Every structure is written in structure tokens, then in C-alpha cells.
C-alpha positions, 0 to 999 in steps of 0.5 A: 759557940755551943755552951751548956746554956743552950742545952738547958734552955726550954726551947733549944736550938736544933742543928741542920747538918747537911750529910753526904751519902755513897751513890755508887760511885768512886768517893774522892779524898774531899768527899771523905774529908767532908765527910770528918767534918760532919762527924765532927760538928755532929759530936760537937753539938751533941754534947751541949744539945742531945741528939734528939736537937740534931739532926743530919739531912740528905743533901739528895733529900733537900734536892728532891725538896728544892727542884723535884726529881732530876738533878738540881744546879746551883742556879735552881738551888738560889732561885727557890731559896729568892722565891722563899726569902726574898731578892738579893736585891730590891729594886727602889722607886727613886734612886739612893744617893750615897757617898762610897768607899772612896769619898765619891757621890753615887747613886743606887736605884737596888737595896740590899734584900734579905740575901744579900752577900749570901755564898753558894755554900750559904745558900746550901745551908739556906736550903737544907734548914728550908728543907728541915723546916718545911719537914717540922712545921710544928717547931718554932723558928 
């Protein structure tokens, strides 16, 4: 939740929003709803932080950053984020024993990595923020 303390901080946070753009084709209702929600997020963030701290990043720029020119699949985007931030699972040298939620003894050779549990939408958001971070290295994260 944004509040006035954020705007008055010496280094307020930056809000990165993935923007939609028209590519000449027809626009469906879900795209229009997405555009409306983007506008709402932008309005609230600018109200609390000011427009200098709200950044709309076109998805095509993010995808071009992730894999270069051409089409980018969700799998390619996830793979690129794994290269930058680490895997979803990390293999252990020795199995780790634990008791699951049903009380059964189990063992695993994996630990949760930094991207464990990320959904497709969270990978998209992470890629958008990574794109902005790389292009604005002078801002502290």
C-alpha cells in the first residue's frame, strides 16, 4: 500500500508497469481491460510518488531485451530470468530429510531456489523490472 511516507523518503521506490501497445491488429476486450488497469496503477502510483518514479515499459522492449529480435516464448523468458536470478530448485549434495504436512517421512535432493513458486505473471513482472534495472544502473535497487 502506497502512502505519503514513501513520497517523502529520500530515495522513494520506483514503480515499473508493463505497458501494452497497439501493433496494428484488432484489440480484444481483455486487452482493453488490461490498459484500463495499467492506467489505474499509474494514477495511484503517480498520486503518491510523483510521475518521475513511475515507469511504463512496453512489453516489446522487455521481450527484445530478453531474447533479442523475433518472437519470445514464455519458456525463453523464464530461462533468461533463471540465468539472471538462479533456478527455482537447487540440487543438494546430500538428501535432506523432513516430515511433510501429512506426517510422513520424506527426503529431497532439492532446495527451493530464489524463483521457487513464481507464476508466469511473476516471471513477466520480474523481466520487466530487470529490463528497467539494467537500463538505469545509476539507480540503487
